[in-house]
N, C-alpha and C positions, 0 to 999 in steps of 0.2 A: 852352352847351347849351340847346336849345329846350325850352319847356314840355312839348311832346309827347314828347320824348326822355326827360325826367325822369319823366313819368308812366309811360312804358313800362318804365323800369328799376325804378320803385317797384312797379309791378304784378307784374313778374316776381319781385321779392323777396317780395312778399306771397304769391304763388302757391307759392313754395318753402317758406315758413314754415308756411302752412296745410296744405300737402301733407304736411309732416312730422308736424304735429299729427294729421292724419287717420289716420296709421299708429301713433301712440303707444298707443292702446288695445290694439293687438295685441302691444305690447312690455311692458306692465305688467299687473299682476293685477287684473282687474275681473271679478267673478263674473257680473254681470248682462249677458246678451247684448244686451238692448235698449239698454242704456247704451252699449255698444260701437258698436252700429249707429248710434245717434243722433249720437254724437261724431264718428265717422268720416264719416257722410254730410253733416253740417253743414259740417265742416271741408273735406271733399272738394269740396263745392259751392262754397264760398268760393274754394278753390284754382283750380277750373276757371274761375270767373268772372274771377278775377284774371289767369289765363293768357290767356284770350281778350282781355281788356282790354289786356294788354301787347302782344299781336300787332297789335291794331287801332291802338294808339297808335304803334307802331313804324312802321307803314305811313304814318300821318298825319304823322309827323316828316319822312319823305321827301317827301310831297306839300307840306308847309309850306315846305320849302326851294325847291321849284319855283315856288310862288306868290310868294315873296319875291324871286325872281330876275326877275319881270316878268310872270308868267302871271296877270294880274288884270284885272278889268273896271273897277274904280274904287278910288281911294285917297282917303280923307277925312281931313282934319286939323281940329283944333279949337282955338278960342281958350281961354285960361285960364278965362274966365268960363263958357263953355259946358261945359267939363270939370268945373268945380267944382259946377255945378248938377246935372249928370248923376250925379256920384258920390253926392250926397245922396239923390236919387231911387232909385238902384239899390241902395244899401246897405240902405235900409229894406225894399225889395221882396225882396231876396235873403235877409235875415235871417228874414223872415216865412215864406218858402217852406221854408227849412232847418229851422226850428223845428217846422213842421207835419209834415214828414217824420220828424223825430226822435221826435215823440210817437207816430207810427204804428209805428215800428220798436221802440220801447221797449214799447209795448203788445203787440206780437207776441211779443217775448222773454218778457215777464211771463206771457202766456197759455200759451206753450209750456212754460216752466219750471215754473210752478205746476201745470199740468195733469199733467205727467209725475210730479211729486212726489206729487200726490194719488193717482194711480193706483198708484204703486209707491214708497213712502217710502224704501226702502233704495236701490234703483238710481236712482230719480228724483232723488235729491239731486245726483248727478253731472251730470245733465242741467240741473238748476236752476243749478248752478254755472257750467256752460258758457254758459247763456243770460244769466246775470248778467254774465259776462265779455264776452259779445257786446254787451250793452246798454252797458257801460262803453266798449267800443271804438267803438260807433256814436255815443255821446255825444261822445267825444273827436274823432272824425272830423267830426261836424257843426260843432262849435265851431272846429276847425281850418279847415274849409272856409269858414266865415263870415269868419274872420280872413284867410285866403288871398285871398278875393274882395275884401276891403277893401284888402289890400296890393296886389293886382293893379291896382286903380284909383288907387292913390296917385300913380303916375307916369303922366302924360298920354301916350297912345299914339295912333297913327293906326289907321284901319280899312282893311284891305285886303280887298276883296270879289272873289271869283273865282266861276266858274260852279259849282264843286263844294264851296265852303266859304268861310270868311272868317277872317282873322287880326285879333284885336282884344284889347286889354288884355294883350298879350304871350302870348296863347294861341290855338290853332287849333281851330276848329269845322268839322267836315266832314259834309256830307250826301250824300257819294258812296260811303260804305262799303257793302259788299254788302247789299242789301235795304233801304237807307235812301233817303229822297227829301226834297226841299224841297217842302213842302206849300203854302206861301204866305207873305205878309208882311203885317203890320199896322202902319200908320203912325199913331202917336199924335201928330198934328200940333198938338193943343191944349196939349201940354206944353211947357215951356221948359227946355232945348231939346226939339225934337221927338225922339221915339224910334222907331226902326224895329225891330220884333220879327220875327225870322225863325223860322217854325215848321217843324220837320222831324221826320220819324218814322223809326223803325227797329225791327226785331224785338228783343225783350228776350231776352237769352241765358238767363235763368232760366226764363221761362214760354213763350217762343216767340211771345207775343202782341206786336202792334205797339204801341209806345209813342211818344207825341208829346213833343217837347222844344222849347225855344226859346232863342234868344240875342238879347239886346237891345243895340243900339248907338245912340248919339246921332246926330242928323242935323245937320250944320253948317248955319248959316243960308244959306251959299252953295250948298247942295245940296238945299234943300227942294223945288225944282221938278224935280229929276232922278229922283224916286222911281219914276214910271211908266216912264221909259226904262230904269231899272235892272231893274225887274220884267220888262220885255220881254226884256232880255238874259239874264235868269235863267230865262226861260220859265216864269214863275209868275204868280200873281195878287197884287194888293195891295188891301187895304181900309183905309179910314180910320176912326179912332176919336177 
């Protein structure tokens, strides 16, 4: 089972669970209407996000199979030394990003929960409990994500680069989802090994605003002079750092 398929199934499961939670306040006795609205809206939002995520990853799983069958622009392999050095660099960078996002999410949950409790101590305590639960879930997800990223890189893999995405570290990243695009590449040629950062953007399902993401892969010593040619094939720009 491909990583995209696993993510799709997990997302559909989360959508189902949070969808049920969204309807729970209607089945139990909660006197405060605001509490019902908050619990239902928060859980419903999570359910919708998970559902959309599942649909997207189900499509990505199909595209991933096509790329693996030969629809690729380049396939890069690495020596053991190149891979070991890349893992050290990437694990440090990934952990720093995840911890920053965790602090932001916990701050949001604390502000939301405490704010409702202060405005309405009786009904607000249910909101505070939900926010505390979400904070715990977000924390678990953050640490699991860090661990998964580390495990993903334990086994050396190849990089398969296609016009609409790439397979690397046993996972598929696509910039051809509706509304998304590959915005450019940054080649960190002074690192050992060199690292190629693909920057892509897509609309955020929660806000509708365009968000920028990136995926980084090491550049084999044998491919260091092929970066410009690859950028031309991908119809994008490359800058060096």
